[in-house]
C-alpha positions in Angstrom: 0.0 -0.1 0.1 2.9 2.4 0.9 4.4 1.6 -2.6 1.4 2.4 -4.3 0.7 5.6 -2.3 4.3 6.7 -3.1 3.6 6.2 -6.8 0.5 8.1 -6.8 2.1 11.0 -5.0 5.0 11.2 -7.4 2.3 11.1 -10.2 0.5 13.7 -8.7 3.6 16.0 -8.2 5.1 15.3 -11.7 4.4 18.3 -14.4 1.9 17.4 -16.8 3.4 16.4 -20.3 4.1 19.1 -22.7 1.8 19.7 -25.4 3.7 22.4 -27.4 5.6 19.9 -30.0 8.8 22.3 -29.4 8.8 21.2 -25.7 9.9 17.7 -25.2 10.5 15.9 -21.9 13.6 13.7 -21.9 14.7 11.2 -19.3 17.1 13.9 -17.8 14.9 17.0 -18.2 12.9 19.2 -20.5 14.0 20.8 -23.9 12.6 23.5 -25.9 13.5 23.6 -29.6 12.6 25.8 -32.6 10.9 25.3 -35.9 11.8 26.6 -39.1 8.5 25.7 -41.1 9.4 22.2 -42.4 11.1 20.7 -39.4 11.3 21.2 -35.6 14.9 21.4 -34.4 16.5 20.4 -31.0 20.0 21.4 -30.8 22.7 20.9 -27.9 20.9 18.1 -26.0 23.6 16.6 -23.6 24.0 12.8 -23.8 26.5 12.3 -21.3 28.5 14.1 -18.5 31.1 16.4 -19.7 34.3 14.4 -20.4 36.4 16.6 -18.1 38.5 16.1 -15.1 38.3 12.6 -13.9 36.0 11.6 -16.7 38.6 12.3 -19.5 39.6 9.2 -21.1 36.6 7.3 -19.3 33.4 5.8 -20.4 30.6 8.2 -20.7 28.4 8.8 -18.0 24.7 9.7 -17.8 24.1 13.4 -18.0 22.8 15.3 -14.9 19.1 16.0 -14.6 18.1 19.9 -14.7 15.4 21.7 -13.5 13.0 24.0 -15.8 13.1 24.1 -19.3 16.6 23.7 -21.1 17.0 25.9 -24.2 17.6 23.5 -27.1 18.0 26.3 -30.0 21.8 26.5 -30.2 24.4 23.7 -31.0 26.8 22.5 -28.3 30.3 23.0 -28.6 32.1 20.5 -31.1 34.9 18.5 -29.7 38.5 19.8 -29.5 40.2 19.7 -33.0 42.6 21.5 -35.0 41.1 25.0 -35.9 42.1 24.9 -39.7 41.0 22.7 -42.6 37.7 22.1 -44.0 34.5 21.6 -42.0 35.9 22.8 -38.8 33.1 24.1 -36.4 33.6 27.6 -34.7 32.9 26.6 -31.0 35.0 23.9 -29.7 35.5 22.8 -26.0 36.0 19.6 -24.2 32.6 19.7 -22.7 31.1 18.5 -26.3 29.0 15.4 -25.8 25.8 16.9 -27.1 23.3 15.5 -29.9 20.9 17.2 -32.3 17.3 16.1 -33.1 15.6 17.2 -36.3 11.8 15.9 -36.9 9.1 16.6 -39.5 7.1 19.5 -38.5 3.9 17.8 -39.4 4.2 15.6 -36.4 3.1 12.0 -35.8 4.5 9.1 -34.0 6.4 5.9 -34.6 8.9 7.3 -37.0 12.1 5.4 -37.8 15.2 7.2 -36.1 18.3 7.8 -38.2 21.6 8.6 -36.2 24.1 10.4 -38.4 27.8 9.8 -37.1 30.2 12.2 -39.1 33.4 11.7 -40.6 36.4 13.6 -40.3 39.1 11.1 -39.8 38.3 10.6 -36.1 40.1 13.8 -35.4 37.7 16.5 -36.7 34.1 17.2 -37.5 30.7 17.8 -35.5 27.1 16.9 -35.9 26.2 20.6 -36.5 27.9 20.7 -40.0 25.2 18.2 -41.5 21.6 19.7 -42.0 19.2 16.7 -42.2 16.1 18.7 -43.0 15.5 17.4 -46.1 16.2 13.6 -45.0 13.7 14.4 -42.2 11.2 15.9 -44.3 11.5 13.8 -47.5 11.5 10.5 -45.6 9.2 11.3 -42.6 12.0 10.3 -40.1 13.5 11.6 -37.1 17.4 12.4 -37.5 19.8 12.7 -34.7 23.4 14.1 -35.4 25.9 13.4 -32.8 29.4 14.8 -31.5 31.8 12.3 -30.0 35.4 12.7 -28.6 38.0 12.9 -31.2 41.8 12.6 -31.9 43.8 11.8 -28.7 41.0 12.8 -26.3 38.9 9.9 -27.8 41.2 7.4 -29.0 44.2 7.4 -26.6 44.7 3.6 -25.4 46.3 3.1 -22.3 46.4 -0.2 -20.2 44.8 1.6 -17.0 42.3 3.5 -19.1 41.3 1.5 -22.0 40.5 2.7 -25.6 37.9 3.9 -28.1 36.2 6.5 -25.9 34.9 8.3 -29.1 33.1 5.1 -30.1 31.7 4.6 -26.5 30.2 8.2 -26.9 28.6 6.8 -29.8 27.1 3.9 -27.9 25.9 6.5 -25.2 24.0 8.4 -27.9 22.5 5.6 -29.3 21.3 4.3 -25.8 19.9 8.1 -25.3 17.9 7.4 -28.5 16.4 4.1 -27.4 15.5 6.3 -24.2 14.1 9.4 -25.4 13.3 8.9 -29.1 9.5 8.6 -28.4 9.1 12.0 -27.2 10.3 13.3 -30.4 7.9 11.2 -32.4 10.4 8.4 -33.2 10.3 4.6 -32.7 13.2 3.5 -30.4 13.0 0.0 -31.7 13.6 1.3 -35.3 17.0 2.8 -35.2 19.2 3.3 -38.2 22.8 4.4 -37.7 24.6 5.9 -40.6 27.9 7.7 -41.3 30.4 8.6 -43.9 34.2 8.1 -43.7 35.2 8.0 -40.1 31.5 7.9 -39.4 31.0 5.1 -41.8 33.8 3.0 -40.0 32.1 3.8 -36.7 28.9 2.3 -37.9 30.9 -0.8 -39.1 32.5 -1.1 -35.5 29.1 -0.6 -33.9 27.8 -3.7 -35.5 30.7 -5.6 -34.3 30.6 -4.4 -30.9 29.1 -6.2 -27.9 28.4 -3.1 -26.2 26.3 -1.8 -29.0 24.3 -5.1 -29.2 20.5 -4.3 -29.3 20.9 -0.5 -30.0 21.1 -0.7 -33.8 18.2 -2.2 -36.1 19.8 -1.0 -39.6 23.0 0.3 -40.8 24.2 2.5 -43.7 28.1 2.7 -44.4 29.2 5.4 -46.7 32.7 5.3 -47.7 34.4 3.3 -45.1 34.0 -0.4 -44.4 35.8 -2.6 -41.8 38.0 -3.8 -44.6 38.8 -0.4 -46.2 42.6 0.4 -46.2 45.1 2.9 -47.7 48.1 1.4 -49.7 51.3 2.8 -49.0 51.7 6.4 -50.2 48.0 6.6 -50.1 47.0 8.8 -47.3 50.2 10.7 -47.4 53.7 10.1 -49.4 55.8 7.8 -47.7 53.3 6.7 -45.2 53.1 2.9 -45.1 49.9 0.9 -45.8 47.2 2.2 -43.2 43.9 0.7 -41.5 41.9 2.4 -39.1 41.5 -0.7 -37.2 44.9 -1.5 -35.3 45.5 -3.9 -32.6 45.5 -2.9 -29.2 49.2 -3.8 -28.6 50.0 -1.1 -31.5 47.4 1.3 -30.0 49.0 1.3 -26.6 52.5 1.5 -27.9 51.8 4.8 -29.6 49.7 6.0 -26.5 52.7 5.3 -24.2 54.8 7.5 -26.5 52.5 10.3 -26.2 52.4 9.8 -22.4 56.1 10.2 -22.5 55.9 13.2 -24.7 53.8 15.0 -22.0 56.4 13.8 -19.3 53.5 11.9 -17.4 55.5 8.7 -17.4 57.9 10.3 -15.0 55.4 11.1 -12.1 54.1 8.9 -9.5 50.5 9.6 -10.5 50.4 9.2 -14.3 46.7 9.2 -14.6 46.4 12.6 -12.8 49.3 13.9 -14.9 47.5 13.0 -18.0 44.3 14.6 -16.9 45.7 17.8 -15.7 47.2 18.3 -19.3 45.6 21.0 -21.5 43.3 19.3 -24.2 44.5 22.0 -26.6 48.0 20.6 -26.1 46.8 17.2 -27.2 45.2 18.6 -30.2 48.3 20.5 -31.3 50.6 17.4 -30.4 52.2 15.3 -33.0 50.4 12.4 -31.6 47.0 13.5 -32.1 46.4 12.0 -35.8 48.4 8.9 -34.7 45.8 8.3 -31.8 42.9 8.7 -34.2 42.9 4.8 -34.7 40.3 2.5 -33.6 41.6 -0.6 -31.2 40.5 -4.1 -31.3 41.4 -7.0 -28.9 39.7 -4.3 -26.6 36.2 -4.8 -24.6 34.7 -2.5 -27.1 35.9 -4.7 -30.2 37.1 -7.9 -29.0 38.1 -9.1 -32.6 39.4 -7.3 -35.9 36.0 -5.9 -37.4 37.2 -7.1 -40.7 36.8 -10.5 -40.0 34.4 -10.5 -37.0 30.7 -11.4 -37.7 28.4 -8.4 -37.6 25.0 -8.0 -35.9 22.3 -9.5 -38.0 20.7 -6.6 -39.5 20.1 -5.1 -42.9 23.1 -3.1 -44.3 24.0 -0.7 -46.9 27.5 -0.4 -47.9 29.2 1.6 -50.5 31.7 4.4 -51.6 32.1 7.1 -54.1 33.6 6.5 -57.6 36.6 8.9 -56.9 37.5 8.7 -53.3 41.3 9.2 -53.6 40.9 12.2 -55.8 40.5 14.5 -52.5 43.7 12.6 -51.2 45.4 13.6 -54.5 44.1 17.3 -54.2 45.6 17.1 -50.3 48.9 15.8 -51.4 49.1 18.8 -54.2 48.2 21.4 -51.5 51.2 20.1 -49.5 53.6 20.5 -52.4 54.2 17.2 -53.9 54.3 16.8 -57.6 51.8 14.0 -58.7 53.4 13.4 -62.2 54.2 10.4 -64.1 57.5 9.5 -62.5 55.8 10.0 -59.1 53.0 7.8 -60.0 55.2 4.9 -61.4 57.4 5.2 -58.2 54.6 5.0 -56.0 53.0 2.0 -57.5 56.3 0.2 -57.9 57.0 1.1 -54.0 53.3 0.2 -52.8 52.7 -3.1 -54.7 54.7 -6.3 -55.4 53.9 -6.6 -58.9 53.3 -3.2 -60.5 53.4 -4.1 -64.3 49.7 -5.2 -64.7 48.7 -2.2 -62.5 50.3 0.2 -64.6 48.9 -1.5 -67.8 45.5 -1.5 -66.3 45.8 2.0 -65.1 47.6 4.0 -67.8 48.3 7.6 -67.5 46.3 9.6 -70.1 46.9 12.9 -71.8 44.4 15.1 -69.9 45.4 17.8 -67.4 46.6 16.1 -64.1 46.4 12.5 -66.1 49.1 10.8 -63.2 47.5 12.2 -60.5 44.1 10.6 -61.8 45.7 7.3 -62.5 47.3 7.4 -59.0 43.7 8.0 -57.5 41.9 5.4 -59.5 44.4 2.8 -58.4 44.2 3.9 -54.8 40.3 4.1 -55.1 40.0 0.7 -56.4 42.4 -1.0 -54.3 41.5 0.5 -51.1 37.9 1.3 -51.1 35.5 0.2 -54.0 36.9 -3.4 -54.0 36.7 -3.9 -50.3 33.1 -2.4 -50.4 32.1 -4.9 -53.1 33.5 -7.9 -51.4 32.3 -6.7 -47.7 28.7 -6.3 -49.2 28.9 -9.5 -51.1 30.5 -11.7 -48.1 27.6 -10.5 -45.7 25.0 -11.7 -47.9 25.1 -15.2 -46.6 22.0 -17.6 -46.6 19.9 -16.9 -43.6 21.1 -13.5 -42.9 19.4 -10.0 -43.5 20.3 -8.4 -47.2 23.1 -6.3 -47.6 22.9 -3.5 -50.6 25.9 -2.3 -52.3 26.3 1.0 -54.4 28.7 3.1 -55.8 28.1 7.1 -56.2 28.9 8.0 -59.7 28.0 11.7 -60.0 30.7 13.4 -61.1 29.2 16.8 -61.3 27.9 17.0 -57.8 28.3 20.4 -55.8 31.7 20.4 -53.9 31.7 20.6 -50.0 35.2 21.9 -50.3 34.5 25.2 -51.7 35.5 27.2 -48.7 38.9 27.7 -49.7 40.3 25.6 -46.9 42.1 23.3 -49.3 43.2 24.9 -52.7 42.1 22.7 -55.5 43.6 23.4 -58.8 41.3 25.0 -61.3 41.8 22.4 -64.0 41.5 19.4 -61.6 38.6 17.3 -62.4 37.2 16.5 -58.7 34.8 13.8 -59.9 33.0 12.0 -57.3 35.7 12.3 -54.8 35.5 11.2 -51.0 32.3 12.8 -49.5 30.8 13.8 -52.9 27.4 12.6 -51.8 27.3 14.9 -48.7 25.6 17.8 -50.3 23.2 15.5 -52.1 22.1 14.1 -48.7 22.6 17.3 -46.7 22.3 20.3 -48.7 20.7 23.3 -47.2 20.1 25.0 -50.5 18.8 24.5 -54.0 20.4 22.2 -56.2 20.5 21.9 -59.7 17.8 20.2 -61.5 19.7 16.8 -62.0 21.3 16.7 -58.6 17.6 17.5 -57.3 16.3 14.6 -58.9 19.1 12.4 -57.4 19.0 13.8 -53.8 15.5 13.1 -53.9 16.0 9.4 -55.1 18.9 8.7 -52.5 17.1 10.0 -49.8 14.0 7.9 -50.9 16.2 5.0 -50.8 18.0 5.9 -47.5 14.7 6.4 -45.6 12.9 3.5 -47.1 15.6 1.3 -45.8 14.9 2.9 -42.3 11.4 2.4 -42.7 11.5 -1.4 -43.7 15.3 -2.8 -43.9 14.8 -2.6 -47.8 15.4 0.5 -49.8 13.2 -0.4 -52.8 9.9 1.6 -53.3 7.4 2.6 -55.8 9.0 4.8 -58.5 12.7 4.0 -57.8 14.9 1.6 -59.9 15.2 -1.8 -58.4 18.0 -2.3 -56.1 19.0 -6.1 -55.5 21.2 -7.2 -52.7 24.7 -7.7 -53.7 24.5 -11.6 -53.1 27.1 -12.6 -56.0 29.7 -9.9 -55.5 28.6 -8.3 -58.8 25.3 -6.4 -58.1 26.1 -2.9 -57.1 23.7 0.0 -57.8 25.3 2.9 -59.6 23.9 6.2 -58.1 24.2 9.0 -60.8 22.1 11.9 -62.4 22.0 10.2 -66.0 20.6 7.1 -64.9 20.5 4.9 -61.5 21.3 1.4 -62.6 23.6 -1.5 -61.8 27.4 -0.8 -62.5 29.7 -2.8 -64.2 32.0 -4.1 -61.5 34.7 -5.2 -63.8 35.4 -1.6 -64.3 37.0 -1.7 -60.9 39.4 -4.3 -61.7 38.9 -6.0 -58.5 40.7 -9.4 -59.5 44.0 -7.1 -59.2 43.5 -6.6 -55.7 
């Protein structure tokens, strides 16, 4: 009887549920967003305590409750990162574990929730850089964008601390979604996680992590499977073959060097020393990029995700046609000359038998022909063929379907037009790494051909979120890649299966 009276009293004292669609009660307090007509937006909602002090390099903890109504009209700070480069948010702070929710203004309940994980090499980016209004309105879905810890502050590996704190943040955000989606009109039991580049590799890791089990119902991997790698000289000249996923022992070796760099290996309380350092010193240190790697043989990732069995959920896996043209632009911006002599050198140095590669990818006569040949080699070897292989290998009997794609629009609006990276005026950027981002997240009017492609892609992505199958009325048929040859080409001219022989995967 006392228990019943206590429950009744608590219910009587609890404020009435908000009736304003811009006021939503979450498990930690009430938030008030804003509307721009087509969508309702809720920005800067904390999904974990600030990862500062003793919580630096610690698993994320549930956020504190707040009283009253929290303003949710401003983005929370992005996580610490270098202040230069493309797609860098203005506000950055170590207190950065915030997410943003966008919902169709027309309301409704039971909508799929799509959780976007941004790219940026695990050392830059933020959820605020992606406007999901089109996805939310055209697909009638709830979209959540997430900040997570980056660089050394997110991925330092240490025997006494652990590893992969940035990925643990993503799990905390997914738990928040399970607990709070209903208040925003979402279905907490229909969650699609999708991401590009480092965000895509995050998605891949989440589908292999026991900590994320039960939190993801569908997954979309855009340019970054668990098998993606860069051959020697791919990411940067003279840099060896590179994968994002590394053994814990390797990550801890790099972490130990970083600890020594800050002198914390010479004091009695090493952890207190580390947590007393300045966050910006880590961002500026030579170790920030080296520590932007994901460790396996850990609690979060017990096995190498390239060989571990993923969660049994439907997936979409793909990449852009000219991924490595972005890296060619970067290397040219660093002062390297990507001429034919350099092309022949890197192919000969990166691969055991260069002759068939040089004959299959000859240098043409157009401007920057050698750079284009180099990027085609690196794209097919490190991105496209691993995507094709992974999407095919996961289509096993008795498993949910996996769909493969290649984004082929070489005239997509360029997201690197802010001048942060100088692009030679005569360099054909093509469908470089990230070329699909303006198609999905553009906040302005697109050219007619790209507008059509954007609507088609958003329909595929959101139909998949609704049903686990991207197909729907009026869309070209998309079959699962069960045979290693069924990849859908996404282009303005036509959406149709692509000729996988064009990627010469037999060489790789």
